[in-house]
A tleap script that builds the chain and sets N, CA, C and O, in Angstrom:
source leaprc.protein.ff14SB
mol = sequence {
  NMET ASN LYS LYS GLU ILE ALA ARG THR LYS
  ARG ARG LEU GLY TYR LEU HIE LYS LYS LEU
  ALA GLY ILE GLY PRO ILE MET ARG GLY THR
  VAL VAL LEU LEU GLY THR LYS CYS GLY ASN
  PRO ARG CYS ARG CYS ALA ARG GLY GLU LYS
  HIE LEU GLN TYR TYR PHE SER VAL ASN VAL
  GLU LYS LYS THR LYS LEU MET TYR LEU GLY
  LYS SER LYS LYS ALA GLU ALA GLU GLU TYR
  SER LYS ASN TYR GLU LEU LEU TRP ASN ILE
  ILE GLU GLU MET THR LEU LEU ASN PHE GLU
  LEU LEU LYS ALA LYS LYS CARG
}
set mol.1.N position { -24.373 10.787 6.070 }
set mol.1.CA position { -23.482 10.285 5.301 }
set mol.1.C position { -24.373 8.536 5.199 }
set mol.1.O position { -24.452 7.558 5.944 }
set mol.2.N position { -24.828 8.860 4.032 }
set mol.2.CA position { -24.892 6.918 3.831 }
set mol.2.C position { -23.495 5.663 4.015 }
set mol.2.O position { -22.284 5.635 4.236 }
set mol.3.N position { -24.196 5.102 3.854 }
set mol.3.CA position { -23.404 3.852 4.451 }
set mol.3.C position { -21.522 3.787 3.644 }
set mol.3.O position { -20.443 3.348 4.045 }
set mol.4.N position { -22.048 4.566 2.231 }
set mol.4.CA position { -20.835 4.204 1.196 }
set mol.4.C position { -19.548 5.293 1.900 }
set mol.4.O position { -18.405 4.982 2.235 }
set mol.5.N position { -20.395 6.960 1.978 }
set mol.5.CA position { -19.743 7.622 2.481 }
set mol.5.C position { -19.140 7.739 3.355 }
set mol.5.O position { -18.353 8.674 3.210 }
set mol.6.N position { -18.989 6.805 5.158 }
set mol.6.CA position { -18.815 6.604 5.492 }
set mol.6.C position { -18.331 4.958 5.529 }
set mol.6.O position { -18.294 4.176 6.479 }
set mol.7.N position { -18.112 4.844 4.641 }
set mol.7.CA position { -17.097 3.445 4.535 }
set mol.7.C position { -15.420 4.441 3.588 }
set mol.7.O position { -14.273 4.176 3.949 }
set mol.8.N position { -15.605 5.099 2.876 }
set mol.8.CA position { -14.833 5.996 2.031 }
set mol.8.C position { -14.237 7.145 3.235 }
set mol.8.O position { -13.405 7.949 2.817 }
set mol.9.N position { -14.644 7.235 4.708 }
set mol.9.CA position { -13.645 8.472 5.215 }
set mol.9.C position { -12.958 7.605 5.718 }
set mol.9.O position { -11.762 7.667 6.005 }
set mol.10.N position { -14.076 6.286 5.923 }
set mol.10.CA position { -12.827 5.320 7.391 }
set mol.10.C position { -11.531 4.729 6.497 }
set mol.10.O position { -10.425 4.352 6.887 }
set mol.11.N position { -12.206 4.808 4.902 }
set mol.11.CA position { -10.886 4.172 4.149 }
set mol.11.C position { -9.870 5.294 4.785 }
set mol.11.O position { -8.946 5.107 5.577 }
set mol.12.N position { -10.309 6.466 4.219 }
set mol.12.CA position { -9.604 7.841 4.178 }
set mol.12.C position { -8.287 7.963 5.716 }
set mol.12.O position { -7.058 8.005 5.780 }
set mol.13.N position { -9.549 7.983 6.849 }
set mol.13.CA position { -8.997 8.015 7.737 }
set mol.13.C position { -7.986 6.724 8.259 }
set mol.13.O position { -7.461 6.847 9.365 }
set mol.14.N position { -7.692 5.353 7.363 }
set mol.14.CA position { -6.904 4.960 7.854 }
set mol.14.C position { -5.434 4.711 6.965 }
set mol.14.O position { -4.489 3.964 7.218 }
set mol.15.N position { -5.682 5.752 5.710 }
set mol.15.CA position { -4.429 5.766 4.770 }
set mol.15.C position { -4.225 7.032 5.527 }
set mol.15.O position { -3.094 6.751 5.923 }
set mol.16.N position { -4.433 8.118 5.991 }
set mol.16.CA position { -3.782 8.868 7.184 }
set mol.16.C position { -3.226 8.530 8.110 }
set mol.16.O position { -2.158 9.009 8.491 }
set mol.17.N position { -4.146 7.205 8.913 }
set mol.17.CA position { -3.230 6.681 10.140 }
set mol.17.C position { -1.655 6.051 9.319 }
set mol.17.O position { -0.517 6.455 9.559 }
set mol.18.N position { -2.131 4.781 8.153 }
set mol.18.CA position { -0.388 4.721 7.789 }
set mol.18.C position { 0.408 6.177 7.545 }
set mol.18.O position { 1.421 6.416 8.202 }
set mol.19.N position { -0.016 6.966 6.738 }
set mol.19.CA position { 0.898 7.884 6.156 }
set mol.19.C position { 1.537 8.647 7.776 }
set mol.19.O position { 2.744 8.860 7.894 }
set mol.20.N position { 0.935 8.854 8.468 }
set mol.20.CA position { 1.357 9.639 10.229 }
set mol.20.C position { 2.427 8.345 10.499 }
set mol.20.O position { 3.545 8.690 10.879 }
set mol.21.N position { 2.242 7.218 10.375 }
set mol.21.CA position { 3.358 6.549 10.964 }
set mol.21.C position { 4.765 6.725 10.060 }
set mol.21.O position { 5.693 6.016 10.450 }
set mol.22.N position { 5.013 7.516 8.993 }
set mol.22.CA position { 6.042 7.221 7.987 }
set mol.22.C position { 6.928 8.982 8.007 }
set mol.22.O position { 8.033 9.305 7.569 }
set mol.23.N position { 5.934 9.736 8.659 }
set mol.23.CA position { 6.077 10.958 8.909 }
set mol.23.C position { 7.731 10.911 9.036 }
set mol.23.O position { 8.408 11.120 8.029 }
set mol.24.N position { 8.169 10.711 9.940 }
set mol.24.CA position { 9.784 10.559 10.453 }
set mol.24.C position { 10.354 12.318 11.043 }
set mol.24.O position { 10.013 13.249 10.313 }
set mol.25.N position { 10.880 12.532 11.856 }
set mol.25.CA position { 11.648 13.394 12.448 }
set mol.25.C position { 11.173 15.044 12.216 }
set mol.25.O position { 11.487 15.797 11.295 }
set mol.26.N position { 10.366 15.283 13.317 }
set mol.26.CA position { 9.834 17.035 13.176 }
set mol.26.C position { 10.256 17.866 14.367 }
set mol.26.O position { 10.502 17.670 15.557 }
set mol.27.N position { 10.226 19.104 13.333 }
set mol.27.CA position { 10.401 20.123 14.691 }
set mol.27.C position { 9.583 21.526 13.351 }
set mol.27.O position { 9.562 21.645 12.126 }
set mol.28.N position { 9.060 22.282 14.498 }
set mol.28.CA position { 7.727 23.243 14.102 }
set mol.28.C position { 9.310 24.190 14.232 }
set mol.28.O position { 10.223 24.268 15.054 }
set mol.29.N position { 8.914 24.911 12.672 }
set mol.29.CA position { 9.590 26.427 12.796 }
set mol.29.C position { 10.323 25.996 11.944 }
set mol.29.O position { 10.722 24.835 11.853 }
set mol.30.N position { 10.651 27.210 10.996 }
set mol.30.CA position { 11.378 27.363 9.817 }
set mol.30.C position { 12.787 27.821 9.915 }
set mol.30.O position { 13.233 28.466 10.865 }
set mol.31.N position { 13.457 27.444 8.870 }
set mol.31.CA position { 14.866 28.083 8.866 }
set mol.31.C position { 14.547 29.160 8.100 }
set mol.31.O position { 13.510 29.413 7.486 }
set mol.32.N position { 15.601 29.785 8.217 }
set mol.32.CA position { 15.601 31.875 7.956 }
set mol.32.C position { 17.373 31.728 7.591 }
set mol.32.O position { 18.058 30.735 7.838 }
set mol.33.N position { 17.603 32.352 7.278 }
set mol.33.CA position { 18.714 32.971 6.414 }
set mol.33.C position { 19.163 34.759 7.059 }
set mol.33.O position { 18.445 35.721 6.784 }
set mol.34.N position { 20.073 34.851 7.666 }
set mol.34.CA position { 20.231 36.018 8.460 }
set mol.34.C position { 21.930 36.163 8.261 }
set mol.34.O position { 22.954 35.546 8.553 }
set mol.35.N position { 21.542 37.305 7.619 }
set mol.35.CA position { 23.290 37.994 8.051 }
set mol.35.C position { 23.805 38.919 9.400 }
set mol.35.O position { 23.360 39.966 9.870 }
set mol.36.N position { 24.615 38.297 9.686 }
set mol.36.CA position { 26.040 39.112 10.597 }
set mol.36.C position { 26.716 39.359 10.551 }
set mol.36.O position { 27.367 39.368 9.506 }
set mol.37.N position { 27.255 39.907 12.042 }
set mol.37.CA position { 29.142 40.473 11.558 }
set mol.37.C position { 29.515 39.286 12.440 }
set mol.37.O position { 28.881 38.351 12.928 }
set mol.38.N position { 30.976 39.741 12.459 }
set mol.38.CA position { 31.853 39.223 12.612 }
set mol.38.C position { 32.851 39.405 13.716 }
set mol.38.O position { 33.229 38.597 14.564 }
set mol.39.N position { 33.197 40.674 13.505 }
set mol.39.CA position { 33.392 41.839 14.607 }
set mol.39.C position { 34.402 41.853 14.112 }
set mol.39.O position { 34.964 42.385 15.069 }
set mol.40.N position { 35.169 41.727 13.417 }
set mol.40.CA position { 36.503 42.086 12.458 }
set mol.40.C position { 36.371 43.375 12.141 }
set mol.40.O position { 35.385 43.734 11.498 }
set mol.41.N position { 37.703 44.609 12.687 }
set mol.41.CA position { 37.145 45.932 12.260 }
set mol.41.C position { 37.539 46.016 10.653 }
set mol.41.O position { 37.445 47.089 10.057 }
set mol.42.N position { 38.014 44.729 9.955 }
set mol.42.CA position { 38.731 45.489 8.683 }
set mol.42.C position { 37.687 44.488 7.817 }
set mol.42.O position { 37.648 44.670 6.600 }
set mol.43.N position { 36.924 43.543 8.348 }
set mol.43.CA position { 36.069 42.719 7.249 }
set mol.43.C position { 34.729 43.133 6.678 }
set mol.43.O position { 34.088 43.997 7.276 }
set mol.44.N position { 34.267 42.601 5.598 }
set mol.44.CA position { 33.539 43.797 4.902 }
set mol.44.C position { 32.179 44.008 5.332 }
set mol.44.O position { 31.393 44.765 4.763 }
set mol.45.N position { 31.951 43.383 6.257 }
set mol.45.CA position { 30.549 43.109 7.366 }
set mol.45.C position { 30.988 44.767 8.371 }
set mol.45.O position { 30.173 45.687 8.311 }
set mol.46.N position { 32.109 44.919 9.094 }
set mol.46.CA position { 32.240 45.740 9.126 }
set mol.46.C position { 31.676 47.654 8.294 }
set mol.46.O position { 31.760 48.754 8.840 }
set mol.47.N position { 31.291 47.400 7.252 }
set mol.47.CA position { 30.900 48.411 6.102 }
set mol.47.C position { 29.378 48.394 5.839 }
set mol.47.O position { 28.739 49.357 5.413 }
set mol.48.N position { 28.816 47.023 6.186 }
set mol.48.CA position { 26.998 46.406 6.401 }
set mol.48.C position { 27.309 45.233 5.402 }
set mol.48.O position { 26.294 44.738 4.912 }
set mol.49.N position { 28.108 44.868 5.132 }
set mol.49.CA position { 27.610 43.995 3.826 }
set mol.49.C position { 27.754 42.216 4.710 }
set mol.49.O position { 28.643 41.382 4.543 }
set mol.50.N position { 26.480 42.132 5.657 }
set mol.50.CA position { 27.082 41.209 6.802 }
set mol.50.C position { 27.470 39.981 5.753 }
set mol.50.O position { 27.813 40.261 4.604 }
set mol.51.N position { 27.403 38.731 6.167 }
set mol.51.CA position { 28.295 37.447 6.480 }
set mol.51.C position { 26.025 36.960 6.004 }
set mol.51.O position { 24.947 37.422 6.379 }
set mol.52.N position { 26.338 36.184 5.337 }
set mol.52.CA position { 24.432 35.019 5.658 }
set mol.52.C position { 24.643 34.150 5.649 }
set mol.52.O position { 25.277 33.537 4.791 }
set mol.53.N position { 23.894 33.538 7.216 }
set mol.53.CA position { 23.548 32.487 7.660 }
set mol.53.C position { 22.634 31.805 8.305 }
set mol.53.O position { 21.860 32.264 9.145 }
set mol.54.N position { 22.711 30.599 7.895 }
set mol.54.CA position { 21.738 29.902 8.216 }
set mol.54.C position { 21.296 29.497 9.381 }
set mol.54.O position { 21.987 28.585 9.835 }
set mol.55.N position { 20.396 29.821 10.059 }
set mol.55.CA position { 19.506 29.654 11.992 }
set mol.55.C position { 17.834 28.858 11.476 }
set mol.55.O position { 17.249 28.797 10.395 }
set mol.56.N position { 17.555 28.410 12.693 }
set mol.56.CA position { 16.365 27.700 12.728 }
set mol.56.C position { 15.405 28.926 13.386 }
set mol.56.O position { 15.943 29.368 14.401 }
set mol.57.N position { 14.456 29.418 13.153 }
set mol.57.CA position { 13.851 30.738 14.009 }
set mol.57.C position { 13.086 29.191 14.215 }
set mol.57.O position { 13.086 28.297 13.370 }
set mol.58.N position { 12.315 29.129 15.842 }
set mol.58.CA position { 11.083 28.648 16.461 }
set mol.58.C position { 10.866 29.388 18.299 }
set mol.58.O position { 11.636 29.564 19.243 }
set mol.59.N position { 9.297 29.652 18.036 }
set mol.59.CA position { 8.994 30.377 19.100 }
set mol.59.C position { 8.450 29.364 19.880 }
set mol.59.O position { 7.771 28.460 19.392 }
set mol.60.N position { 8.813 29.500 21.553 }
set mol.60.CA position { 8.856 28.843 22.183 }
set mol.60.C position { 8.551 29.634 24.224 }
set mol.60.O position { 9.419 30.080 24.975 }
set mol.61.N position { 7.646 29.556 24.378 }
set mol.61.CA position { 6.888 30.386 25.392 }
set mol.61.C position { 7.137 31.394 24.649 }
set mol.61.O position { 8.280 31.116 24.287 }
set mol.62.N position { 6.793 32.717 23.987 }
set mol.62.CA position { 6.391 34.040 23.245 }
set mol.62.C position { 7.672 34.511 23.501 }
set mol.62.O position { 7.787 35.693 23.826 }
set mol.63.N position { 9.068 33.509 23.376 }
set mol.63.CA position { 10.130 34.048 22.827 }
set mol.63.C position { 11.146 32.990 21.670 }
set mol.63.O position { 11.340 31.783 21.809 }
set mol.64.N position { 11.626 33.799 20.653 }
set mol.64.CA position { 12.050 33.749 19.733 }
set mol.64.C position { 13.098 32.534 19.800 }
set mol.64.O position { 13.804 32.846 20.758 }
set mol.65.N position { 13.515 31.474 19.360 }
set mol.65.CA position { 15.080 30.751 19.620 }
set mol.65.C position { 15.462 30.353 18.488 }
set mol.65.O position { 14.818 29.626 17.732 }
set mol.66.N position { 16.968 30.990 18.228 }
set mol.66.CA position { 17.633 30.883 17.139 }
set mol.66.C position { 18.225 29.773 17.498 }
set mol.66.O position { 18.319 29.547 18.705 }
set mol.67.N position { 18.873 28.623 16.336 }
set mol.67.CA position { 20.246 27.796 16.650 }
set mol.67.C position { 20.578 28.050 15.055 }
set mol.67.O position { 19.990 28.141 13.977 }
set mol.68.N position { 21.964 28.105 15.636 }
set mol.68.CA position { 23.286 28.018 13.700 }
set mol.68.C position { 22.650 26.934 13.563 }
set mol.68.O position { 22.430 26.112 14.453 }
set mol.69.N position { 22.263 26.869 12.234 }
set mol.69.CA position { 22.750 25.657 11.315 }
set mol.69.C position { 24.053 25.224 10.921 }
set mol.69.O position { 24.889 24.458 11.399 }
set mol.70.N position { 23.935 26.273 9.439 }
set mol.70.CA position { 25.381 26.395 8.678 }
set mol.70.C position { 24.539 25.818 7.767 }
set mol.70.O position { 23.330 25.585 7.777 }
set mol.71.N position { 25.811 25.553 6.627 }
set mol.71.CA position { 24.796 25.004 5.552 }
set mol.71.C position { 24.648 23.877 5.253 }
set mol.71.O position { 24.018 23.554 4.246 }
set mol.72.N position { 25.398 22.717 6.361 }
set mol.72.CA position { 25.557 21.620 6.313 }
set mol.72.C position { 24.318 20.747 7.040 }
set mol.72.O position { 23.904 19.625 6.749 }
set mol.73.N position { 23.884 21.658 8.079 }
set mol.73.CA position { 22.094 20.980 9.020 }
set mol.73.C position { 20.730 21.472 8.175 }
set mol.73.O position { 19.618 20.961 8.311 }
set mol.74.N position { 21.183 22.975 6.948 }
set mol.74.CA position { 20.200 23.623 6.644 }
set mol.74.C position { 19.361 22.331 5.928 }
set mol.74.O position { 18.549 22.039 6.806 }
set mol.75.N position { 19.154 21.475 4.874 }
set mol.75.CA position { 18.358 20.656 4.702 }
set mol.75.C position { 17.539 19.893 5.402 }
set mol.75.O position { 16.314 19.849 5.298 }
set mol.76.N position { 18.474 19.065 6.383 }
set mol.76.CA position { 17.644 18.410 7.560 }
set mol.76.C position { 16.939 19.268 8.089 }
set mol.76.O position { 15.765 18.901 8.145 }
set mol.77.N position { 17.233 20.849 8.759 }
set mol.77.CA position { 15.907 21.084 9.623 }
set mol.77.C position { 15.001 21.260 8.674 }
set mol.77.O position { 13.852 21.179 9.109 }
set mol.78.N position { 15.120 21.548 7.131 }
set mol.78.CA position { 13.745 22.235 6.311 }
set mol.78.C position { 13.248 20.991 6.007 }
set mol.78.O position { 12.121 21.054 5.516 }
set mol.79.N position { 13.815 19.576 6.161 }
set mol.79.CA position { 13.312 18.130 6.419 }
set mol.79.C position { 12.140 17.925 7.439 }
set mol.79.O position { 10.930 17.725 7.551 }
set mol.80.N position { 13.405 18.124 8.154 }
set mol.80.CA position { 11.677 18.584 9.945 }
set mol.80.C position { 10.278 19.729 9.748 }
set mol.80.O position { 9.081 19.735 10.032 }
set mol.81.N position { 11.153 20.533 9.165 }
set mol.81.CA position { 9.800 21.634 9.169 }
set mol.81.C position { 8.675 21.294 8.555 }
set mol.81.O position { 7.468 21.171 8.761 }
set mol.82.N position { 9.900 21.125 7.305 }
set mol.82.CA position { 8.261 19.907 6.373 }
set mol.82.C position { 7.300 18.825 6.824 }
set mol.82.O position { 6.097 18.762 6.572 }
set mol.83.N position { 8.074 17.944 7.568 }
set mol.83.CA position { 7.700 16.969 8.325 }
set mol.83.C position { 6.336 17.594 9.531 }
set mol.83.O position { 5.367 16.998 10.002 }
set mol.84.N position { 6.715 18.701 9.670 }
set mol.84.CA position { 5.860 19.172 10.982 }
set mol.84.C position { 4.372 19.941 10.473 }
set mol.84.O position { 3.344 19.924 11.151 }
set mol.85.N position { 4.513 20.620 9.110 }
set mol.85.CA position { 3.476 21.270 8.261 }
set mol.85.C position { 2.481 19.651 7.676 }
set mol.85.O position { 1.361 19.148 7.767 }
set mol.86.N position { 3.824 19.395 7.079 }
set mol.86.CA position { 2.813 17.527 6.837 }
set mol.86.C position { 2.009 16.352 7.893 }
set mol.86.O position { 1.090 15.563 7.677 }
set mol.87.N position { 2.475 16.525 8.587 }
set mol.87.CA position { 2.205 16.658 10.482 }
set mol.87.C position { 0.452 16.844 10.866 }
set mol.87.O position { -0.375 16.057 11.325 }
set mol.88.N position { 0.367 18.531 10.355 }
set mol.88.CA position { -0.564 19.249 10.835 }
set mol.88.C position { -1.384 19.255 9.650 }
set mol.88.O position { -2.500 19.657 9.978 }
set mol.89.N position { -1.330 18.981 8.378 }
set mol.89.CA position { -2.032 19.166 7.529 }
set mol.89.C position { -3.077 17.985 7.666 }
set mol.89.O position { -4.259 17.929 8.004 }
set mol.90.N position { -1.949 16.893 7.179 }
set mol.90.CA position { -2.643 15.642 7.979 }
set mol.90.C position { -3.943 15.706 9.832 }
set mol.90.O position { -5.043 15.155 9.831 }
set mol.91.N position { -3.659 16.094 10.467 }
set mol.91.CA position { -4.388 16.649 11.826 }
set mol.91.C position { -5.293 17.458 10.825 }
set mol.91.O position { -5.502 16.772 9.824 }
set mol.92.N position { -5.755 18.396 10.780 }
set mol.92.CA position { -6.809 18.775 10.000 }
set mol.92.C position { -7.619 17.920 9.543 }
set mol.92.O position { -8.657 17.518 10.069 }
set mol.93.N position { -7.023 17.540 8.262 }
set mol.93.CA position { -8.409 16.685 7.442 }
set mol.93.C position { -8.654 16.012 8.145 }
set mol.93.O position { -9.878 15.880 8.164 }
set mol.94.N position { -7.976 15.163 9.131 }
set mol.94.CA position { -8.167 13.790 10.018 }
set mol.94.C position { -9.239 14.387 10.769 }
set mol.94.O position { -10.051 13.577 11.216 }
set mol.95.N position { -9.499 15.921 11.086 }
set mol.95.CA position { -10.255 16.569 12.478 }
set mol.95.C position { -11.546 16.582 11.577 }
set mol.95.O position { -12.695 16.204 11.804 }
set mol.96.N position { -10.876 17.221 10.339 }
set mol.96.CA position { -12.583 17.099 9.444 }
set mol.96.C position { -13.181 15.988 9.089 }
set mol.96.O position { -14.408 15.964 9.187 }
set mol.97.N position { -12.685 15.158 8.740 }
set mol.97.CA position { -13.485 13.300 8.579 }
set mol.97.C position { -14.271 12.930 9.745 }
set mol.97.O position { -15.493 12.882 9.882 }
set mol.98.N position { -13.566 12.742 10.354 }
set mol.98.CA position { -14.260 12.623 12.121 }
set mol.98.C position { -14.846 13.177 13.062 }
set mol.98.O position { -14.993 12.759 14.210 }
set mol.99.N position { -15.384 14.638 12.361 }
set mol.99.CA position { -16.810 15.414 12.631 }
set mol.99.C position { -17.457 15.325 12.277 }
set mol.99.O position { -18.495 15.699 12.823 }
set mol.100.N position { -17.468 14.642 10.800 }
set mol.100.CA position { -18.204 14.436 9.859 }
set mol.100.C position { -18.593 12.438 10.282 }
set mol.100.O position { -19.630 11.890 9.909 }
set mol.101.N position { -17.942 12.018 10.757 }
set mol.101.CA position { -17.848 10.371 11.286 }
set mol.101.C position { -19.160 10.390 12.582 }
set mol.101.O position { -20.307 9.943 12.612 }
set mol.102.N position { -18.247 11.196 13.633 }
set mol.102.CA position { -19.264 11.731 14.276 }
set mol.102.C position { -20.919 12.155 14.592 }
set mol.102.O position { -21.724 11.626 15.358 }
set mol.103.N position { -21.049 13.200 13.772 }
set mol.103.CA position { -22.236 14.312 13.195 }
set mol.103.C position { -23.089 13.024 12.843 }
set mol.103.O position { -24.208 12.943 13.349 }
set mol.104.N position { -22.761 12.282 12.233 }
set mol.104.CA position { -23.512 11.311 10.862 }
set mol.104.C position { -23.561 10.112 11.650 }
set mol.104.O position { -23.790 9.128 10.948 }
set mol.105.N position { -23.400 9.818 13.085 }
set mol.105.CA position { -23.906 8.658 14.536 }
set mol.105.C position { -24.808 9.040 14.296 }
set mol.105.O position { -25.049 10.134 13.787 }
set mol.106.N position { -25.877 7.811 14.766 }
set mol.106.CA position { -27.276 8.004 15.232 }
set mol.106.C position { -26.696 7.604 16.874 }
set mol.106.O position { -25.752 6.948 17.314 }
set mol.107.N position { -27.943 8.475 17.535 }
set mol.107.CA position { -27.762 8.715 19.011 }
set mol.107.C position { -28.486 7.704 19.521 }
set mol.107.O position { -28.579 7.565 20.741 }
savepdb mol mol.pdb
quit
């Protein structure tokens, strides 16, 4: 790496650090739509037409955990999940950039 590439890489890392500060709430997981039964024998779900409801799904210690969201918390949970994905992408890019900088350092 020449001096210009090193400077460019360091500027990019600075930009990514600033971007990290503005990410907001983070949750690892996914918003899923699941069909459920309410238990009423006269309901349509008893005949197989299930009620569709939103849940947040996350795997913790090899177990899937679900949290009921309903419609009111769905958008917020999706935003948290997208923030996690953004965080992960930033970390991946920073890893590659720091790898190149470390490789370019003289002994």
